[in-house]
Structure formats: structure tokens, C-alpha cells
SETILO-950850 format. One record per residue (C-alpha): residue in one letter; chain; x, y, z; residue number from 1. Coordinates in steps of 0.25 Angstrom, whole numbers. Each point is the difference from the previous one (the first is absolute). Example, Ala and Ser with C-alpha at 12.3 -4.5 7.8 and 13.67 -1.06 7.14 Angstrom:
2
<r=A, c=A, px=49, py=-18, pz=31, k=1>;
<r=S, c=A, px=6, py=14, pz=-2, k=2>;
This chain:
172
<r=X, c=A, px=16, py=165, pz=73, k=1>;
<r=X, c=A, px=9, py=-11, pz=4, k=2>;
<r=X, c=A, px=-11, py=-11, pz=-1, k=3>;
<r=X, c=A, px=-3, py=5, pz=-15, k=4>;
<r=X, c=A, px=15, py=-1, pz=-3, k=5>;
<r=X, c=A, px=0, py=-14, pz=6, k=6>;
<r=X, c=A, px=-12, py=-4, pz=-9, k=7>;
<r=X, c=A, px=6, py=6, pz=-12, k=8>;
<r=X, c=A, px=13, py=-7, pz=2, k=9>;
<r=X, c=A, px=-7, py=-14, pz=2, k=10>;
<r=X, c=A, px=-9, py=2, pz=-12, k=11>;
<r=X, c=A, px=12, py=4, pz=-9, k=12>;
<r=X, c=A, px=8, py=-12, pz=5, k=13>;
<r=X, c=A, px=-11, py=-10, pz=-1, k=14>;
<r=X, c=A, px=-3, py=5, pz=-14, k=15>;
<r=X, c=A, px=15, py=-4, pz=-3, k=16>;
<r=X, c=A, px=-2, py=-14, pz=6, k=17>;
<r=X, c=A, px=-12, py=-2, pz=-9, k=18>;
<r=X, c=A, px=7, py=5, pz=-12, k=19>;
<r=X, c=A, px=11, py=-10, pz=2, k=20>;
<r=X, c=A, px=-9, py=-12, pz=4, k=21>;
<r=X, c=A, px=-2, py=-11, pz=-11, k=22>;
<r=X, c=A, px=-15, py=1, pz=4, k=23>;
<r=X, c=A, px=0, py=15, pz=-3, k=24>;
<r=X, c=A, px=-10, py=-1, pz=-11, k=25>;
<r=X, c=A, px=-11, py=-7, pz=8, k=26>;
<r=X, c=A, px=3, py=9, pz=12, k=27>;
<r=X, c=A, px=-2, py=13, pz=-8, k=28>;
<r=X, c=A, px=-12, py=-5, pz=-7, k=29>;
<r=X, c=A, px=-7, py=-3, pz=14, k=30>;
<r=X, c=A, px=5, py=13, pz=6, k=31>;
<r=X, c=A, px=-6, py=8, pz=-12, k=32>;
<r=X, c=A, px=-14, py=-7, pz=3, k=33>;
<r=X, c=A, px=0, py=-3, pz=15, k=34>;
<r=X, c=A, px=-15, py=-1, pz=0, k=35>;
<r=X, c=A, px=1, py=-12, pz=-9, k=36>;
<r=X, c=A, px=2, py=-9, pz=13, k=37>;
<r=X, c=A, px=-14, py=3, pz=4, k=38>;
<r=X, c=A, px=-6, py=-5, pz=-13, k=39>;
<r=X, c=A, px=-3, py=-15, pz=-1, k=40>;
<r=X, c=A, px=2, py=-8, pz=-12, k=41>;
<r=X, c=A, px=-12, py=-1, pz=-8, k=42>;
<r=X, c=A, px=3, py=-12, pz=-9, k=43>;
<r=X, c=A, px=-4, py=-14, pz=4, k=44>;
<r=X, c=A, px=-5, py=2, pz=14, k=45>;
<r=X, c=A, px=-2, py=-15, pz=2, k=46>;
<r=X, c=A, px=15, py=0, pz=5, k=47>;
<r=X, c=A, px=2, py=4, pz=15, k=48>;
<r=X, c=A, px=12, py=9, pz=-3, k=49>;
<r=X, c=A, px=-7, py=8, pz=-10, k=50>;
<r=X, c=A, px=-12, py=3, pz=10, k=51>;
<r=X, c=A, px=6, py=11, pz=7, k=52>;
<r=X, c=A, px=10, py=12, pz=-1, k=53>;
<r=X, c=A, px=15, py=-3, pz=0, k=54>;
<r=X, c=A, px=8, py=-2, pz=13, k=55>;
<r=X, c=A, px=15, py=1, pz=4, k=56>;
<r=X, c=A, px=3, py=-15, pz=-5, k=57>;
<r=X, c=A, px=-7, py=2, pz=-14, k=58>;
<r=X, c=A, px=6, py=13, pz=-1, k=59>;
<r=X, c=A, px=14, py=-5, pz=3, k=60>;
<r=X, c=A, px=-2, py=-12, pz=-11, k=61>;
<r=X, c=A, px=-4, py=11, pz=-10, k=62>;
<r=X, c=A, px=12, py=9, pz=3, k=63>;
<r=X, c=A, px=10, py=-12, pz=-1, k=64>;
<r=X, c=A, px=-6, py=-2, pz=-14, k=65>;
<r=X, c=A, px=-4, py=-15, pz=3, k=66>;
<r=X, c=A, px=-9, py=-7, pz=-9, k=67>;
<r=X, c=A, px=-9, py=7, pz=-10, k=68>;
<r=X, c=A, px=-6, py=11, pz=9, k=69>;
<r=X, c=A, px=-3, py=13, pz=-6, k=70>;
<r=X, c=A, px=-5, py=6, pz=13, k=71>;
<r=X, c=A, px=1, py=-4, pz=15, k=72>;
<r=X, c=A, px=-10, py=-10, pz=6, k=73>;
<r=X, c=A, px=-4, py=-6, pz=13, k=74>;
<r=X, c=A, px=9, py=-11, pz=4, k=75>;
<r=X, c=A, px=-2, py=-9, pz=13, k=76>;
<r=X, c=A, px=11, py=2, pz=11, k=77>;
<r=X, c=A, px=2, py=-15, pz=-1, k=78>;
<r=X, c=A, px=5, py=1, pz=-14, k=79>;
<r=X, c=A, px=9, py=11, pz=3, k=80>;
<r=X, c=A, px=6, py=-8, pz=12, k=81>;
<r=X, c=A, px=2, py=-12, pz=-10, k=82>;
<r=X, c=A, px=7, py=10, pz=-10, k=83>;
<r=X, c=A, px=9, py=5, pz=11, k=84>;
<r=X, c=A, px=3, py=-14, pz=5, k=85>;
<r=X, c=A, px=3, py=-5, pz=-14, k=86>;
<r=X, c=A, px=8, py=12, pz=-6, k=87>;
<r=X, c=A, px=6, py=8, pz=12, k=88>;
<r=X, c=A, px=9, py=-1, pz=11, k=89>;
<r=X, c=A, px=2, py=10, pz=12, k=90>;
<r=X, c=A, px=8, py=12, pz=-3, k=91>;
<r=X, c=A, px=-1, py=14, pz=-4, k=92>;
<r=X, c=A, px=3, py=5, pz=-14, k=93>;
<r=X, c=A, px=-5, py=11, pz=-9, k=94>;
<r=X, c=A, px=-12, py=-5, pz=-8, k=95>;
<r=X, c=A, px=-2, py=-11, pz=10, k=96>;
<r=X, c=A, px=-13, py=-3, pz=8, k=97>;
<r=X, c=A, px=-4, py=5, pz=14, k=98>;
<r=X, c=A, px=-10, py=-7, pz=8, k=99>;
<r=X, c=A, px=-8, py=4, pz=12, k=100>;
<r=X, c=A, px=-6, py=-10, pz=10, k=101>;
<r=X, c=A, px=-7, py=0, pz=14, k=102>;
<r=X, c=A, px=-1, py=-10, pz=11, k=103>;
<r=X, c=A, px=-15, py=1, pz=-1, k=104>;
<r=X, c=A, px=-2, py=-1, pz=-15, k=105>;
<r=X, c=A, px=13, py=-6, pz=-5, k=106>;
<r=X, c=A, px=5, py=5, pz=-14, k=107>;
<r=X, c=A, px=-8, py=11, pz=-4, k=108>;
<r=X, c=A, px=7, py=10, pz=-10, k=109>;
<r=X, c=A, px=11, py=1, pz=-10, k=110>;
<r=X, c=A, px=6, py=11, pz=-9, k=111>;
<r=X, c=A, px=12, py=2, pz=-9, k=112>;
<r=X, c=A, px=12, py=5, pz=7, k=113>;
<r=X, c=A, px=6, py=11, pz=-8, k=114>;
<r=X, c=A, px=12, py=3, pz=9, k=115>;
<r=X, c=A, px=3, py=12, pz=8, k=116>;
<r=X, c=A, px=-5, py=14, pz=-3, k=117>;
<r=X, c=A, px=4, py=11, pz=9, k=118>;
<r=X, c=A, px=6, py=-10, pz=10, k=119>;
<r=X, c=A, px=-13, py=-8, pz=1, k=120>;
<r=X, c=A, px=-4, py=-14, pz=-5, k=121>;
<r=X, c=A, px=-10, py=3, pz=-11, k=122>;
<r=X, c=A, px=-11, py=-9, pz=-6, k=123>;
<r=X, c=A, px=-10, py=1, pz=-12, k=124>;
<r=X, c=A, px=-13, py=-7, pz=5, k=125>;
<r=X, c=A, px=-15, py=0, pz=0, k=126>;
<r=X, c=A, px=-2, py=3, pz=15, k=127>;
<r=X, c=A, px=-13, py=-8, pz=1, k=128>;
<r=X, c=A, px=-10, py=-7, pz=-10, k=129>;
<r=X, c=A, px=-6, py=11, pz=-9, k=130>;
<r=X, c=A, px=9, py=11, pz=5, k=131>;
<r=X, c=A, px=9, py=9, pz=-9, k=132>;
<r=X, c=A, px=14, py=-4, pz=-3, k=133>;
<r=X, c=A, px=11, py=7, pz=6, k=134>;
<r=X, c=A, px=15, py=2, pz=3, k=135>;
<r=X, c=A, px=3, py=2, pz=15, k=136>;
<r=X, c=A, px=10, py=-3, pz=11, k=137>;
<r=X, c=A, px=-2, py=-14, pz=6, k=138>;
<r=X, c=A, px=-3, py=7, pz=14, k=139>;
<r=X, c=A, px=-12, py=7, pz=-6, k=140>;
<r=X, c=A, px=-7, py=-14, pz=-1, k=141>;
<r=X, c=A, px=3, py=-3, pz=14, k=142>;
<r=X, c=A, px=-6, py=13, pz=5, k=143>;
<r=X, c=A, px=-13, py=-2, pz=-7, k=144>;
<r=X, c=A, px=-1, py=-15, pz=3, k=145>;
<r=X, c=A, px=7, py=-2, pz=13, k=146>;
<r=X, c=A, px=-5, py=-14, pz=1, k=147>;
<r=X, c=A, px=11, py=-4, pz=-9, k=148>;
<r=X, c=A, px=12, py=-3, pz=9, k=149>;
<r=X, c=A, px=9, py=-7, pz=-9, k=150>;
<r=X, c=A, px=7, py=4, pz=-13, k=151>;
<r=X, c=A, px=8, py=-10, pz=-8, k=152>;
<r=X, c=A, px=8, py=4, pz=-13, k=153>;
<r=X, c=A, px=2, py=-10, pz=-11, k=154>;
<r=X, c=A, px=9, py=-1, pz=-12, k=155>;
<r=X, c=A, px=-2, py=-9, pz=-12, k=156>;
<r=X, c=A, px=7, py=-13, pz=-1, k=157>;
<r=X, c=A, px=0, py=-1, pz=-15, k=158>;
<r=X, c=A, px=-8, py=11, pz=-8, k=159>;
<r=X, c=A, px=1, py=-8, pz=-13, k=160>;
<r=X, c=A, px=-8, py=-12, pz=6, k=161>;
<r=X, c=A, px=-11, py=5, pz=8, k=162>;
<r=X, c=A, px=-12, py=-9, pz=5, k=163>;
<r=X, c=A, px=-12, py=8, pz=-5, k=164>;
<r=X, c=A, px=-14, py=-4, pz=4, k=165>;
<r=X, c=A, px=-7, py=-6, pz=-12, k=166>;
<r=X, c=A, px=-12, py=10, pz=-1, k=167>;
<r=X, c=A, px=10, py=11, pz=-2, k=168>;
<r=X, c=A, px=2, py=-6, pz=-14, k=169>;
<r=X, c=A, px=-14, py=1, pz=-4, k=170>;
<r=X, c=A, px=-3, py=10, pz=-11, k=171>;
<r=X, c=A, px=-7, py=13, pz=5, k=172>;
């Protein structure tokens, strides 16, 4: 019973974090349709980032409300890396970004850091390309993807003047 109580507490507290997030509308939309991450965009398939289901980077761009996105897309990790370099600095803040890296693969994953729920650092993310969106403790990602051996938290330098990849401004 203690485990169920712990899960209930985490769920209640993470829902409060989502509700107070400036990105709550987009997060709640994706949580209501978690399977949406498995469906590739069926518009102009001549563009690489439309050819596959969304991933963590494209999901984060969508959640942050960047560009003209009506839904998450696939985004290359090099683009997310540039976004982080241009717009962020190391530091932990609610509604900031958390990244996961490994010595073998380098930067590999990101999500929106929501804050602490039931004493646990909590993220909203898409765990892998084509997987359902979720809210979970940061440590869960490390359990299922043990090759991730580095976690870095980022805060925004200036949310009003973000560098945005140009393709995000194309109309869906």
C-alpha cells in the first residue's frame, strides 16, 4: 500500500506542477493524446523532420511554444544542442530544460524540467522517438536508459529573445 500512496502523492504533486507551468496547455494536450508521438506528420514528406514520429527534441520545441508548431515533430539533436547553446545556461529552474548524455553517444535526450514532485526531480518528455509522452521522475529515465551517465539542468538566459530554428516558423 505504501507504494500506491507514493505514486498517488507523486501524481498529485506533478499535476500541480503542470497546472502552474506556463506551458501547461501544450503539456496537457499531449498527455491527453500520448499516442500522438507515434504518428508521423503526413504533410510534406520531402522534409526530413516530417518523415518520422516526433522525438524528445521536437516535443520540447512544441511544448515551449516555439515557431508555428501545431504538434510535435522530429528535430535533430544538433539543432537542440544549438538551441541550448544560444538560449540557455547551466542552472536548475522550474520549466527549464534537463538533458541526458553519455560518454559513448554524447548528448542524447532532453525534457522539460517541471520541478520537484514528492521530493523527486520531475520531467515532462517523450522518452524515445515515437513513444508516448509522460511525466516522471528524472531517475526513471536513468533506470530504463542506463547508458545516460550525465544529467545537466539548464535555465533560459532570456525567454523573450530565443533563437528558434527557421523550419519551426514554417506553417503546418
